[in-house]
LUMFINU-856499 format. One record per residue (C-alpha): residue in one letter; x, z, y. Coordinates in steps of 0.02 Angstrom, whole numbers, plus 32768, in hexadecimal, padded with zeros to 4 digits. Layout:
<pts>
aXZY/...
</pts>
This chain:
<pts>
x5FB0EBFAC3CF/x6062EC39C3B8/x60DEEC61C443/x6188EC1DC413/x6232EC05C460/x629CEB6EC435/x6351EB5DC468/x63B2EABAC45C/x646EEACDC46F/x64C5EA26C47D/x656EE9E5C4B1/x654AE9E5C56C/x64B6EA58C58A/x6453EAE8C542/x6397EAE8C55D/x6308EB62C544/x624FEB44C52A/x61D2EBD1C51C/x6124EB91C4F2/x607EEBBAC4A2/x6066EB41C411/x5FCDEB1AC3A8/x6006EAABC317/x5F53EA8CC2DD/x5F24EA36C381/x5FCDE9FAC3BD/x5FBCEA60C45D/x605CEA9FC4AF/x6050EB07C54E/x60F9EB15C5A3/x6123EBBFC5ED/x61DBEBA9C618/x6252EB17C607/x6303EB1FC649/x63ACEACDC631/x645FEB05C652/x64F7EA93C64C/x6578EAF4C5E5/x65E3EA63C5A0/x65F5EABAC4F7/x6646EA1DC4B4/x66D6EA25C530/x676EE9E0C4D5/x671EE9E4C427/x673BE92BC408/x67F6E944C425/x6818E9F4C3E4/x6790EA0EC363/x676EEABBC3AB/x66F7EB0CC427/x6759EB43C4C2/x674FEBFDC4EF/x6710EBD6C59F/x668AEB62C558/x6650EBEBC4E1/x6645EC68C56F/x65DEEBF1C5DB/x6568EBDAC548/x655AEC94C525/x6534ECB6C5DC/x64A2EC3DC5D2/x6469EC8FC52F/x6463ED39C587/x63F5ECEDC60F/x6383EC9EC58E/x6375ED3FC52A/x632EED95C5C4/x62ADED0AC5DC/x6279ED11C525/x6263EDCDC52C/x6200EDC5C5CE/x6187ED40C58C/x6176ED92C4E2/x619AED00C46E/x6167ED28C3BC/x61DFECB0C36A/x6288EC6FC3A0/x62E6EBD9C35C/x6394EBACC398/x63D5EB01C367/x6487EAC9C386/x64B8EA13C37F/x6550E9A3C38E/x65DAEA0DC3DB/x65C3EAA5C36C/x65ADEA34C2D5/x665AE9EBC2F2/x66BBEA89C320/x6732EAE6C2AC/x670BEB8DC300/x664EEB7EC2FF/x6644EC2BC2AD/x6679EC76C355/x65E5EC1DC3A3/x656CEC57C31C/x65A2ED0EC32B/x6593ED0CC3E9/x64E3ECC3C3E8/x64AAED3BC361/x64EAEDCFC3C4/x6491ED9AC464/x63EDED53C424/x63DAEDA5C37B/x63BDECFEC324/x643EEC93C2CE/x6457EBE4C313/x6432EB5AC298/x64B8EAD6C29D/x644AEA45C268/x647AE99BC226/x646BE900C290/x63D9E8C8C226/x637CE96CC244/x63A3E95CC2FD/x6356E8AFC2FC/x62B6E8EAC2A7/x629EE978C325/x62B9E8FDC3B3/x6239E885C36C/x61B6E90DC357/x61D1E950C406/x61CBE8A4C457/x6139E855C3FC/x60B7E8E0C3EE/x608AE8C1C4A4/x607AE805C487/x5FE9E816C40D/x5F58E7A9C442/x5FBDE73CC4BA/x5F78E68DC49B/x5FF4E640C515/x608CE671C4AD/x609EE610C40B/x60E3E65CC36C/x615BE672C31B/x61BFE6D5C39A/x627CE6D9C3A6/x62A8E783C3EC/x635AE793C42E/x63A1E83BC461/x6441E821C4C4/x649DE8C6C4C1/x6548E901C4F6/x659DE8EAC44E/x6528E87DC3E8/x6493E809C3F3/x6401E811C37B/x639BE779C348/x62F1E78FC2F6/x6271E70AC2C8/x61C2E740C29B/x610AE736C2C0/x60AAE7D2C292/x613DE80CC229/x61F8E7EEC225/x6225E752C1C2/x62E2E752C1DD/x6360E7B6C241/x641AE7B4C265/x648EE818C2D4/x652EE7C8C316/x65BEE818C373/x65ADE7C8C41E/x6570E831C4B0/x6590E83CC56A/x660EE8CAC55E/x6668E88AC4C4/x667DE7DCC50E/x66B5E820C5B6/x6737E894C56A/x6774E812C4ED/x678AE781C566/x6782E7BAC61C/x67EAE85AC61F/x68A3E83AC642/x6918E8D0C650/x6883E943C65F/x6831E8E2C6ED/x679AE86FC6E3/x67C5E7BFC720/x6759E7A3C7B9/x6716E71FC7B3/x6748E6E2C705/x67ACE643C6EC/x6763E5A9C69A/x67CEE5C9C600/x678AE67AC5F0/x66D7E63EC5FE/x66FAE5B9C57B/x6740E63FC505/x66A1E6A8C519/x6637E60EC4FA/x6699E5E5C45C/x6679E695C417/x65C0E688C441/x65B0E5DFC3EB/x6607E622C350/x6590E6B7C34F/x64FAE643C360/x6539E5E3C2C8/x653CE687C267/x648EE6B7C2A3/x644AE60DC270/x6485E629C1BD/x6401E6B3C1AB/x6382E693C234/x6326E5EDC24A/x6344E5E4C306/x62F1E53BC314/x624CE578C2CB/x6223E5E6C360/x619DE5B0C3DB/x61B8E63DC459/x625DE68CC48D/x624EE744C4BC/x62E5E792C512/x630DE84CC517/x6387E8C8C565/x63E5E8D9C608/x643CE830C614/x6396E7D5C5FE/x6331E845C672/x63B8E83AC6F8/x63B9E77DC6EF/x62FBE782C6FD/x6300E7F2C795/x637AE77CC7EB/x6310E6E4C7BD/x6275E739C803/x62CFE75EC8A7/x62ADE819C89E/x62FAE885C925/x6307E915C8A9/x62E9E92FC7F1/x622FE92EC7C8/x6209E93DC70E/x6151E911C727/x617DE86CC779/x6202E845C6F8/x619DE872C65C/x6155E7D5C60C/x6199E765C696/x61C3E6B5C65B/x626BE677C698/x628FE5BCC688/x6330E577C63E/x636BE52CC6E3/x6362E5D7C737/x63C7E627C6AA/x644AE59DC6B5/x645CE5AFC771/x6468E66CC76B/x64E6E668C6DC/x6556E5F2C73D/x6545E65CC7DA/x656FE6FFC781/x660BE6B0C737/x664BE670C7DF/x6621E702C852/x6694E796C872/x666DE849C844/x6643E86EC8FA/x65C9E7DCC903/x6571E80BC862/x6566E8C1C898/x64FCE891C92F/x6470E84DC8C0/x63DDE8C4C8D2/x63A5E8C6C81B/x6456E8DDC7D9/x647DE986C78B/x652FE9BAC7BB/x655CE9C9C703/x6532E911C6E5/x6595E8C3C774/x662EE89CC709/x65D1E868C66A/x653CE803C6A9/x659DE75FC6A6/x65BCE76BC5EB/x650AE7A8C5CD/x64BCE719C62D/x652BE69CC5D1/x64F0E6DEC529/x643AE6C4C55E/x6460E615C59E/x64B7E5E4C4FB/x6424E623C494/x63AAE5BCC4FC/x6415E521C4EB/x642AE538C42F/x6370E551C412/x6331E4D5C493/x62C8E55CC4E7/x6283E526C58F/x6261E5D9C5C4/x627FE68CC590/x61F3E70DC58E/x6241E7AFC5CB/x620CE854C57F/x622DE903C5BE/x61F0E940C515/x627AE937C496/x62D8E99CC414/x62B0EA3DC471/x61F5EA20C45B/x6213E9F3C3A5/x626FEA98C38C/x61DCEAF6C3DA/x615EEA9DC36B/x61C6EAC4C2D1/x61D3EB7CC302/x6116EB85C317/x60FBEB3BC26B/x6172EBB3C212/x611AEC2FC1A3/x6189ECC3C1C9/x61B0ECF6C27D/x6262ED12C2B8/x6259EDA2C331/x62CDEDA0C3C8/x633DEE35C3E0/x62F1EEB4C45A/
</pts>
C-alpha cells in the first residue's frame, strides 16, 4: 500500500486527493479529498494568458494543499494540469509557482492523457457491476474542455474537445464583462452550436454510438445529479453512482438557463463557484445524451483525480513533496 497525493488543476477548480492505494488489489482508501474553485481559466479563451489574480487564487490553494500533504505524509505527489494551463502563453509562470510551493512540477498533459486518467478513475469502481453494460462512454465535462473515452476494461478510443462550462460561458454569455442573466435564446443557441460542432469532432475519433453505458464526471454532472436527487446540500455518497434519467437532465438544463443568478444561488447543492457556469455545463451534458441516445447517465465522484492517484501509486520512483 502506497500513500499518494494527486492534484488535478483544471480551468475552474483545483482538487486534491490523498489516499492509500494498492494497485495489486485495486483498493483505494481515501484520506482527504477537497476542491477549491480558483477559476484559473479566467479570460484564457479571449486573451490566451493566465490572469495574475487567477494565478494567485491557484497558488493560495496550492499552499493549503501542501500543508495537508505534509500532515498526512504522502510518499508520492503528482500534479496534473489540464485545459487552461495547456492553452496559456504564460504557463511557465504557473509551473514555476507550483514548483516553488509544492516541490513538484505540474505536468501539463494532453487532452488524450486527461481522458485516459478520467477513464481509469471512473471505471475501476465499476468492476463487477452486472447491471452496467460495456463498453462505457466516460465523459468528463470540465471548465475548458470535455473528454470522451470509450472502453471496457481498457481505453479503446479517446478525444478531448474545447467545450467546457467556463469556456462556453465566457465565449457566449459574457457581455462587457458581465454574465447575461438569464441568457437570451440566441446566446443559448450559440452555445448549442459550439457543442454540436465539438461532438462532431469527438465522433471522428470516438465511436460514441457503440457505448452501452454513459458515465458522467466532474462538477457540472454531479451538480445536476444533486439537483435531480432533490438534495438539500451536497452529499457525495448519495450522488456517487446515482443514475439520472434523460428527462431530469433536460428539465434541469432548461431551468438553469432560464433562472437568474440569485435563483440558482439558492439551490442547496450548488457551489458558489458554479452558479454562473452551470447552465452551460448542464447543456453540454444534455447534448451528449441526445447525440448518443442515452436514457440515463451514471454519475461518478471518481474521476481524473482518482486516475492521477492510481498512476502515482504505480510509478516506480517516488516524487517526494517539499518539506
